KOLFIVO-993904 format. One record per residue (C-alpha): x, y negated, z; residue in three letters. Coordinates in steps of 0.5 Angstrom, whole numbers, padded with zeros to 4 digits, always signed. Layout:
<nodes>
XYZALA
...
</nodes>
This chain:
<nodes>
-0058-0075-0015UNK
-0060-0075-0022UNK
-0053-0072-0024UNK
-0053-0067-0019UNK
-0060-0065-0022UNK
-0057-0065-0029UNK
-0052-0060-0026UNK
-0057-0055-0023UNK
-0061-0055-0030UNK
-0054-0054-0034UNK
-0052-0049-0029UNK
-0059-0045-0030UNK
-0058-0046-0038UNK
-0051-0043-0038UNK
-0054-0037-0034UNK
-0050-0039-0027UNK
-0056-0039-0023UNK
-0064-0038-0024UNK
-0066-0044-0021UNK
-0064-0049-0016UNK
-0066-0055-0013UNK
-0062-0062-0014UNK
-0060-0062-0007UNK
-0052-0059-0007UNK
-0053-0054-0001UNK
-0058-0050-0006UNK
-0053-0048-0011UNK
-0053-0041-0008UNK
-0049-0038-0014UNK
-0046-0033-0011UNK
-0052-0030-0008UNK
-0056-0030-0014UNK
-0050-0027-0018UNK
-0049-0021-0013UNK
-0056-0019-0012UNK
-0056-0016-0019UNK
-0049-0016-0022UNK
-0045-0014-0016UNK
-0048-0007-0013UNK
-0046-0006-0006UNK
-0038-0005-0005UNK
-0039+0002-0002UNK
-0040+0005-0009UNK
-0032+0004-0009UNK
-0030+0008-0003UNK
-0026+0014-0005UNK
-0026+0017+0002UNK
-0030+0024+0002UNK
-0036+0024+0006UNK
-0034+0029+0012UNK
-0028+0032+0014UNK
-0029+0039+0010UNK
-0028+0038+0003UNK
-0029+0043-0003UNK
-0026+0043-0010UNK
-0030+0040-0016UNK
-0028+0044-0021UNK
-0024+0050-0024UNK
-0020+0048-0030UNK
-0021+0053-0035UNK
-0015+0052-0040UNK
-0011+0054-0034UNK
-0015+0061-0032UNK
-0011+0067-0035UNK
-0010+0074-0033UNK
-0016+0078-0031UNK
-0020+0074-0027UNK
-0028+0075-0027UNK
-0033+0069-0025UNK
-0027+0064-0024UNK
-0033+0059-0022UNK
-0036+0063-0017UNK
-0032+0060-0011UNK
-0035+0053-0013UNK
-0042+0055-0014UNK
-0043+0061-0009UNK
-0046+0065-0014UNK
-0041+0071-0013UNK
-0034+0072-0011UNK
-0028+0070-0016UNK
-0024+0076-0017UNK
-0017+0077-0019UNK
-0015+0084-0021UNK
-0008+0086-0023UNK
-0006+0093-0025UNK
+0001+0096-0025UNK
+0003+0098-0032UNK
+0008+0101-0036UNK
+0013+0096-0039UNK
+0012+0095-0046UNK
+0005+0097-0046UNK
+0001+0091-0044UNK
+0003+0084-0042UNK
+0003+0084-0034UNK
+0000+0077-0033UNK
-0001+0075-0026UNK
-0009+0073-0026UNK
-0009+0065-0024UNK
-0014+0060-0024UNK
-0013+0052-0022UNK
-0017+0049-0017UNK
-0019+0041-0018UNK
-0021+0037-0012UNK
-0023+0032-0016UNK
-0018+0027-0013UNK
-0012+0027-0008UNK
-0013+0030-0001UNK
-0009+0031+0005UNK
-0010+0037+0010UNK
-0010+0044+0011UNK
-0013+0049+0006UNK
-0018+0055+0008UNK
-0020+0061+0004UNK
-0026+0065+0005UNK
-0024+0072+0002UNK
-0029+0077+0001UNK
-0024+0083+0002UNK
-0018+0086-0002UNK
-0016+0093-0005UNK
-0009+0096-0007UNK
-0008+0100-0013UNK
-0005+0107-0014UNK
-0003+0108-0007UNK
+0002+0101-0007UNK
+0005+0100-0001UNK
+0003+0093+0002UNK
-0003+0088+0002UNK
-0005+0085-0005UNK
-0001+0078-0005UNK
-0004+0071-0007UNK
+0001+0065-0008UNK
-0001+0058-0008UNK
+0002+0052-0011UNK
+0000+0045-0009UNK
+0001+0039-0014UNK
-0002+0032-0014UNK
-0001+0032-0022UNK
-0002+0037-0027UNK
+0005+0034-0030UNK
+0008+0038-0024UNK
+0004+0044-0023UNK
+0008+0050-0023UNK
+0008+0056-0020UNK
+0011+0053-0014UNK
+0009+0046-0010UNK
+0011+0040-0013UNK
+0014+0039-0005UNK
+0015+0043+0000UNK
+0018+0042+0007UNK
+0023+0048+0005UNK
+0026+0043+0000UNK
+0028+0039+0006UNK
+0031+0044+0011UNK
+0025+0048+0013UNK
+0027+0055+0009UNK
+0021+0059+0011UNK
+0018+0059+0004UNK
+0021+0058-0003UNK
+0016+0053-0005UNK
+0010+0057-0005UNK
+0005+0059+0000UNK
+0004+0067+0001UNK
-0002+0071+0003UNK
-0002+0078+0005UNK
-0010+0079+0004UNK
-0014+0084+0008UNK
-0019+0089+0006UNK
-0024+0086+0010UNK
-0028+0079+0009UNK
-0025+0074+0013UNK
-0022+0066+0013UNK
-0015+0065+0012UNK
-0012+0058+0014UNK
-0006+0055+0012UNK
-0002+0054+0018UNK
+0005+0053+0018UNK
+0009+0059+0020UNK
+0009+0067+0018UNK
+0004+0073+0018UNK
+0010+0078+0019UNK
+0016+0076+0023UNK
+0020+0072+0018UNK
+0016+0074+0012UNK
+0009+0072+0008UNK
+0010+0065+0010UNK
+0006+0058+0009UNK
+0008+0051+0009UNK
+0002+0048+0013UNK
-0001+0042+0011UNK
-0001+0039+0004UNK
-0002+0033+0000UNK
-0005+0035-0007UNK
-0010+0034-0012UNK
-0009+0041-0015UNK
-0008+0048-0013UNK
-0006+0054-0017UNK
-0008+0061-0014UNK
-0005+0067-0017UNK
-0004+0074-0015UNK
+0003+0076-0014UNK
+0008+0077-0008UNK
+0015+0075-0007UNK
+0020+0081-0007UNK
+0023+0079-0001UNK
+0016+0080+0003UNK
+0016+0087+0001UNK
+0013+0092+0004UNK
+0008+0087+0007UNK
+0005+0085+0000UNK
+0005+0087-0007UNK
+0004+0084-0014UNK
-0002+0089-0015UNK
-0009+0090-0013UNK
-0016+0086-0013UNK
-0017+0080-0009UNK
-0024+0077-0008UNK
-0025+0070-0006UNK
-0032+0067-0004UNK
-0030+0060-0003UNK
-0025+0055-0001UNK
-0025+0048+0003UNK
-0020+0043+0006UNK
-0020+0040+0013UNK
-0018+0033+0011UNK
-0013+0031+0017UNK
-0012+0024+0015UNK
-0017+0018+0017UNK
-0024+0019+0014UNK
-0025+0012+0011UNK
-0032+0013+0010UNK
-0036+0006+0009UNK
-0039+0005+0016UNK
-0031+0005+0018UNK
-0030-0001+0014UNK
-0029-0007+0018UNK
-0027-0011+0012UNK
-0029-0011+0005UNK
-0027-0014-0002UNK
-0031-0015-0008UNK
-0031-0019-0014UNK
-0033-0020-0021UNK
-0028-0016-0024UNK
-0030-0008-0023UNK
-0023-0006-0024UNK
-0020-0010-0019UNK
-0025-0008-0014UNK
-0024+0000-0015UNK
-0016-0001-0014UNK
-0017-0005-0008UNK
-0021+0001-0005UNK
-0016+0006-0008UNK
-0011+0002-0004UNK
-0015+0003+0002UNK
-0016+0010+0001UNK
-0009+0011-0001UNK
-0007+0008+0006UNK
-0012+0012+0010UNK
-0009+0019+0007UNK
-0003+0016+0010UNK
-0006+0015+0017UNK
-0006+0021+0021UNK
-0004+0024+0028UNK
+0004+0025+0028UNK
+0005+0033+0029UNK
+0011+0037+0029UNK
+0010+0041+0023UNK
+0007+0036+0019UNK
+0012+0031+0018UNK
+0018+0031+0014UNK
+0023+0036+0018UNK
+0030+0033+0017UNK
+0030+0032+0025UNK
+0024+0027+0025UNK
+0020+0031+0030UNK
+0020+0026+0036UNK
+0017+0027+0043UNK
+0015+0020+0043UNK
+0011+0020+0037UNK
+0008+0027+0038UNK
+0000+0027+0038UNK
+0000+0019+0037UNK
-0004+0016+0031UNK
+0001+0013+0026UNK
+0002+0010+0019UNK
+0006+0015+0015UNK
+0010+0013+0009UNK
+0006+0018+0004UNK
+0001+0023+0005UNK
+0005+0029+0002UNK
+0012+0026+0004UNK
+0015+0022+0007UNK
+0011+0024+0013UNK
+0015+0020+0018UNK
+0013+0013+0019UNK
+0018+0008+0016UNK
+0018+0001+0018UNK
+0019-0002+0012UNK
+0013+0001+0009UNK
+0009-0002+0014UNK
+0011-0009+0011UNK
+0005-0007+0006UNK
+0001-0001+0009UNK
+0000-0005+0016UNK
-0003-0011+0012UNK
-0007-0006+0008UNK
-0010-0003+0015UNK
-0011-0010+0018UNK
-0016-0012+0013UNK
-0020-0006+0012UNK
-0020-0002+0018UNK
-0020-0003+0026UNK
-0013+0002+0026UNK
-0008-0003+0028UNK
-0006+0002+0034UNK
-0003+0006+0028UNK
+0002+0001+0026UNK
+0003-0001+0033UNK
+0005+0006+0035UNK
+0010+0006+0030UNK
+0013-0001+0032UNK
+0013+0000+0039UNK
+0017+0007+0038UNK
+0022+0004+0034UNK
+0023-0002+0039UNK
+0024+0003+0044UNK
+0030+0006+0041UNK
+0033+0000+0039UNK
+0041+0001+0040UNK
+0045-0003+0044UNK
+0048-0008+0039UNK
+0041-0010+0037UNK
+0040-0005+0031UNK
+0033-0002+0030UNK
+0032+0005+0027UNK
+0028+0005+0021UNK
+0024+0012+0023UNK
+0025+0018+0027UNK
+0029+0021+0022UNK
+0035+0024+0024UNK
+0034+0023+0031UNK
+0033+0015+0030UNK
+0040+0015+0027UNK
+0039+0013+0019UNK
+0043+0007+0018UNK
+0039+0002+0014UNK
+0041-0005+0014UNK
+0034-0009+0012UNK
+0029-0005+0016UNK
+0031-0008+0023UNK
+0029-0015+0019UNK
+0022-0011+0017UNK
+0021-0009+0024UNK
+0021-0017+0026UNK
+0017-0019+0020UNK
+0012-0013+0022UNK
+0012-0015+0029UNK
+0010-0022+0027UNK
+0004-0019+0022UNK
+0001-0015+0028UNK
+0001-0021+0032UNK
-0002-0025+0027UNK
-0007-0020+0024UNK
-0009-0017+0031UNK
-0007-0022+0036UNK
-0004-0017+0040UNK
+0000-0021+0045UNK
+0002-0015+0050UNK
+0006-0012+0045UNK
+0009-0019+0043UNK
+0011-0020+0050UNK
+0014-0013+0051UNK
+0018-0013+0045UNK
+0020-0020+0045UNK
+0027-0019+0048UNK
+0028-0014+0042UNK
+0027-0019+0037UNK
+0032-0023+0041UNK
+0037-0018+0040UNK
+0036-0016+0033UNK
+0037-0023+0031UNK
+0042-0026+0036UNK
+0046-0020+0037UNK
+0046-0015+0031UNK
+0045-0020+0025UNK
+0051-0025+0027UNK
+0055-0018+0027UNK
+0054-0017+0020UNK
+0055-0024+0018UNK
+0061-0028+0014UNK
+0062-0034+0018UNK
+0065-0037+0012UNK
+0059-0037+0008UNK
+0053-0036+0014UNK
+0050-0030+0009UNK
+0049-0023+0011UNK
+0055-0019+0008UNK
+0055-0012+0006UNK
+0061-0010+0008UNK
+0062-0014+0015UNK
+0062-0010+0021UNK
+0058-0004+0021UNK
+0054-0005+0015UNK
+0059-0002+0010UNK
+0056+0004+0010UNK
+0049+0002+0011UNK
+0043+0003+0006UNK
+0036+0000+0005UNK
+0029+0002+0002UNK
+0032+0004-0004UNK
+0039+0006-0002UNK
+0042+0002-0007UNK
+0050+0001-0008UNK
+0050-0006-0006UNK
+0056-0010-0004UNK
+0057-0017-0001UNK
+0052-0023+0000UNK
+0046-0019-0002UNK
+0040-0024-0004UNK
+0035-0019-0002UNK
+0038-0018+0005UNK
+0039-0026+0006UNK
+0032-0028+0004UNK
+0029-0023+0008UNK
+0033-0025+0014UNK
+0030-0032+0013UNK
+0023-0029+0013UNK
+0025-0026+0020UNK
+0028-0032+0023UNK
+0022-0036+0021UNK
+0017-0031+0023UNK
+0021-0030+0030UNK
+0021-0038+0031UNK
+0013-0038+0030UNK
+0012-0032+0035UNK
+0017-0036+0040UNK
+0013-0043+0039UNK
+0006-0039+0040UNK
+0009-0036+0046UNK
+0011-0043+0048UNK
+0015-0045+0055UNK
+0023-0044+0055UNK
+0022-0040+0048UNK
+0022-0046+0044UNK
+0029-0046+0045UNK
+0029-0040+0041UNK
+0025-0042+0036UNK
+0029-0048+0035UNK
+0035-0044+0034UNK
+0032-0039+0029UNK
+0029-0045+0025UNK
+0036-0048+0024UNK
+0039-0042+0022UNK
+0034-0040+0017UNK
+0035-0047+0014UNK
+0043-0046+0014UNK
+0042-0039+0011UNK
+0037-0042+0006UNK
+0042-0047+0004UNK
+0048-0042+0003UNK
+0043-0038-0001UNK
+0042-0043-0006UNK
+0049-0046-0006UNK
+0053-0039-0007UNK
+0048-0034-0010UNK
+0044-0038-0015UNK
+0045-0037-0022UNK
+0044-0043-0026UNK
+0045-0040-0033UNK
+0039-0036-0032UNK
+0035-0039-0027UNK
+0035-0033-0022UNK
+0039-0031-0016UNK
+0044-0026-0017UNK
+0044-0019-0013UNK
+0050-0019-0010UNK
+0058-0018-0011UNK
+0061-0012-0016UNK
+0068-0012-0013UNK
+0072-0018-0010UNK
+0068-0024-0010UNK
+0065-0024-0017UNK
+0058-0023-0017UNK
+0054-0018-0021UNK
+0051-0020-0027UNK
+0044-0017-0025UNK
+0038-0020-0022UNK
+0034-0016-0017UNK
+0026-0017-0016UNK
+0027-0016-0009UNK
+0031-0022-0007UNK
+0028-0027-0012UNK
+0021-0025-0010UNK
+0023-0026-0003UNK
+0026-0033-0004UNK
+0020-0036-0006UNK
+0016-0033-0001UNK
+0020-0035+0004UNK
+0021-0042+0001UNK
+0029-0041+0000UNK
+0027-0043-0007UNK
+0024-0050-0008UNK
+0019-0051-0013UNK
+0023-0052-0019UNK
+0027-0046-0018UNK
+0021-0042-0016UNK
+0018-0043-0023UNK
+0025-0041-0026UNK
+0025-0035-0022UNK
+0018-0033-0024UNK
+0019-0034-0031UNK
+0026-0030-0031UNK
+0022-0024-0028UNK
+0017-0025-0033UNK
+0022-0025-0039UNK
+0026-0020-0037UNK
+0023-0015-0032UNK
+0016-0014-0035UNK
+0014-0007-0037UNK
+0008-0004-0039UNK
+0007-0001-0032UNK
+0009-0007-0028UNK
+0015-0011-0027UNK
+0022-0007-0026UNK
+0026-0008-0020UNK
+0032-0010-0024UNK
+0033-0014-0030UNK
+0039-0009-0033UNK
+0043-0002-0031UNK
+0049-0006-0028UNK
+0049-0003-0021UNK
+0045+0004-0023UNK
+0042+0008-0029UNK
+0035+0007-0030UNK
+0034+0001-0025UNK
+0031-0003-0031UNK
+0026+0001-0032UNK
+0024+0003-0025UNK
+0018+0000-0022UNK
+0016+0000-0014UNK
+0009-0003-0012UNK
+0013-0004-0005UNK
+0017-0010-0008UNK
+0012-0012-0013UNK
+0008-0014-0008UNK
+0012-0020-0006UNK
+0013-0022-0013UNK
+0005-0022-0014UNK
+0005-0026-0007UNK
+0010-0031-0010UNK
+0006-0032-0016UNK
+0000-0034-0012UNK
+0004-0038-0008UNK
+0006-0042-0013UNK
-0001-0043-0016UNK
+0000-0038-0022UNK
-0006-0034-0020UNK
-0006-0032-0028UNK
+0000-0029-0028UNK
-0001-0025-0021UNK
-0007-0022-0024UNK
-0004-0020-0030UNK
+0002-0017-0026UNK
-0003-0013-0022UNK
-0007-0011-0028UNK
-0001-0008-0031UNK
+0002-0004-0025UNK
-0005-0002-0022UNK
-0008-0001-0028UNK
-0003+0004-0030UNK
-0003+0008-0024UNK
-0011+0008-0024UNK
-0011+0011-0031UNK
-0005+0017-0030UNK
-0006+0023-0026UNK
-0008+0023-0020UNK
-0012+0017-0021UNK
-0015+0015-0015UNK
-0008+0014-0011UNK
-0002+0009-0011UNK
+0005+0011-0012UNK
+0011+0011-0009UNK
+0015+0009-0015UNK
+0015+0009-0023UNK
+0020+0011-0027UNK
+0022+0011-0035UNK
+0016+0011-0039UNK
+0011+0010-0033UNK
+0013+0017-0030UNK
+0013+0018-0023UNK
+0020+0016-0021UNK
+0023+0022-0018UNK
+0019+0027-0022UNK
+0015+0032-0018UNK
+0018+0030-0011UNK
+0015+0023-0012UNK
+0009+0021-0007UNK
+0003+0020-0011UNK
+0000+0017-0005UNK
+0004+0012-0001UNK
+0002+0007+0003UNK
+0007+0002+0001UNK
+0004+0002-0006UNK
-0002-0001-0003UNK
+0000-0009-0004UNK
-0006-0010-0008UNK
-0011-0010-0002UNK
-0007-0015+0002UNK
-0006-0019-0004UNK
-0013-0020-0006UNK
-0016-0021+0001UNK
-0011-0026+0002UNK
-0010-0030-0004UNK
-0017-0028-0009UNK
-0022-0028-0003UNK
-0017-0033+0000UNK
-0016-0031+0008UNK
-0010-0032+0011UNK
-0008-0032+0019UNK
-0005-0038+0021UNK
-0005-0037+0029UNK
-0005-0030+0033UNK
-0011-0026+0031UNK
-0014-0031+0026UNK
-0015-0036+0032UNK
-0012-0041+0027UNK
-0014-0039+0020UNK
-0014-0041+0013UNK
-0019-0040+0007UNK
-0016-0042+0000UNK
-0019-0038-0006UNK
-0014-0037-0012UNK
-0019-0035-0017UNK
-0015-0034-0024UNK
-0020-0031-0029UNK
-0024-0028-0023UNK
-0031-0032-0023UNK
-0034-0030-0016UNK
-0031-0026-0010UNK
-0034-0024-0003UNK
-0032-0020+0003UNK
-0030-0020+0010UNK
-0024-0020+0014UNK
-0024-0017+0021UNK
-0021-0021+0027UNK
-0020-0020+0034UNK
-0027-0023+0036UNK
-0031-0022+0029UNK
-0030-0022+0022UNK
-0029-0028+0018UNK
-0034-0028+0012UNK
-0033-0031+0005UNK
-0036-0032-0001UNK
-0035-0036-0007UNK
-0037-0037-0014UNK
-0033-0041-0020UNK
-0034-0044-0026UNK
-0028-0047-0028UNK
-0030-0049-0035UNK
-0035-0054-0032UNK
-0031-0056-0026UNK
-0036-0053-0021UNK
-0034-0049-0015UNK
-0038-0046-0009UNK
-0036-0043-0003UNK
-0040-0040+0004UNK
-0036-0038+0010UNK
-0036-0037+0017UNK
-0032-0035+0023UNK
-0032-0033+0030UNK
-0033-0038+0036UNK
-0027-0041+0038UNK
-0023-0041+0032UNK
-0020-0046+0028UNK
-0020-0046+0020UNK
-0018-0050+0014UNK
-0022-0049+0008UNK
-0019-0051+0001UNK
-0023-0051-0005UNK
-0020-0053-0012UNK
-0022-0059-0015UNK
-0021-0059-0022UNK
-0020-0067-0024UNK
-0022-0074-0021UNK
-0029-0074-0024UNK
-0031-0069-0019UNK
-0034-0070-0011UNK
-0034-0065-0006UNK
-0040-0063-0001UNK
-0040-0060+0006UNK
-0046-0058+0008UNK
-0050-0062+0003UNK
-0046-0068+0005UNK
-0041-0072+0001UNK
-0034-0070+0004UNK
-0029-0072-0002UNK
-0031-0078-0007UNK
-0027-0078-0013UNK
-0023-0084-0014UNK
-0024-0085-0006UNK
-0020-0086+0000UNK
-0018-0079+0000UNK
-0013-0076-0005UNK
-0012-0069-0007UNK
-0007-0064-0005UNK
-0001-0063-0010UNK
-0004-0057-0012UNK
-0011-0060-0014UNK
-0014-0057-0007UNK
-0019-0061-0002UNK
-0017-0059+0005UNK
-0023-0059+0010UNK
-0022-0057+0017UNK
-0027-0052+0021UNK
-0028-0052+0028UNK
-0034-0048+0030UNK
-0037-0041+0029UNK
-0043-0044+0024UNK
-0044-0042+0017UNK
-0041-0047+0012UNK
-0043-0049+0005UNK
-0038-0053+0000UNK
-0040-0055-0007UNK
-0035-0058-0012UNK
-0039-0061-0017UNK
-0040-0068-0021UNK
-0039-0074-0017UNK
-0046-0077-0014UNK
-0048-0083-0017UNK
-0053-0088-0016UNK
-0060-0089-0020UNK
</nodes>
């Protein structure tokens, strides 16, 4: 015990703890730190406190024309009045009175304006008109909204919302439709941060509205339509010694919350997406602004974000079940309800299998898996064999119906694309696990899928690996010649799935670091061989799997470095509080104003930090079996909870890597089985479980290859594990 006492005293001197007894169970480093240095996680939550959200500022630099008391609609101290008089050409510049209102962060819902009344001038026919333009960023704030459903076939507006303001006080609400027949129309729900309000009218709306007159606004507000993720709704949380990572985790949750909403006809992307089988159901949309049609590929990230933060598994479940119900006779499953469930994507049926597995593992929804297990069989045993080259055993773009099919980014790929095949291996392995968990006769399915996954994996390594550069080729460029380009998606998934062995995994990640690193993340291609600007485009969606791969090979430092570039960029650029659909040249939104700046597939930081920094991952349905394996990197401490079917798994840990010490406290619900892995720096340390020595340096036990000691846990007790210097006799 002498050395343990010295260890405690040394930690006091270093400031890790204030005081401690010599007994190893008393090293409550996390508790002593969190009480002062780690304020409550609730301070990071972005959600509005209630569904009625009000603007926080009127941007003075954007106010123009004759506007009196521009801040009145914020303060309630008199109305904000817009006045515009008709003038003779050349005598005075006719500037539409304009203000820009800032809601402080991205929001989504239906806007209401309390008008104090309006007045027409000089017997001008029609009511004074107000036009509204919504935008998630100031960069794309113009006289029309950054996105309107009119851009996708619903032509009732020209990109702005129009109002004919009545002469008496009343409340106007932005309900999709028109005030006068086919004139004076509004788009309805919007996702935005800024609203430009200006006194003007469309010539096509005459004589119902006019560009001149006086309009007074008393106040305005938004009815927040999405899931309101206030602190009391969190069933999981995360907090660490890195304040920025903490905020970005909650930014990701808020982004996902903005995408969690009831499926309504007039709120969706209108390209034939209104499905009677989804209307009125809670779903997880792609984005808050667009696409407001749930796509299954996005759920590979956004559903995991939902599972570890809120009890909202019904939203992804409704999407998965609906798509399964629309499975085609040949086994193909549609990516979304868009175009009456006919949009041809080659990768999304595989994501449907993977996301069904995630639903099972994170929530324990056995009823769903049993109902849709036949769909899994048809996807894997009917559709994908029909698009497989029998000579190579690889899915090949061009075989069967696949030639005209796209993928998550509609990429012009050909031949045995690494991404499709690595994803195929993931789906086969996930399906095999499902079959094994269900047991009985389904074990034959598991054996068949496991064997096929091994065949595809071997073929990828044989045909697609570029030994010169140490990364997998993307696909072919005409004939059988491989394109001299390497994609982030297939290379990352090759590691996540185990297709790439340890040596190749490190080669791949080294290649991506050297060739794809940008100030705002890692690009999804190393060059522009198959598409202009691809070497500068970053998708947080696919970057999630590269970040996961870095954690899996034990490189927490490089995973965190990539997270900080990617999520730090989004957090420091407008609208700042939400995570984007995609990033393009020089870090700008990749599709300009059309880009969704609050997109669920961009929230991979949430499951990444929960699964790998906090360390909690399900290994059995509903966390019936789990693992806790923190990967600290440069993080000094972390704590959090992960929701499960029977209650939360709670973890807190503290690390002093310089001194080789590590402390962890964890608890899990009754009836679960877990394995806790703690890092052991070298052969001079010992591990204590609940004050009793569990692992002795130079003893009969040995460290795993990655330097962790594994400790099985089979009860619902709170356990403490201390890693410190080996205990020696006096």
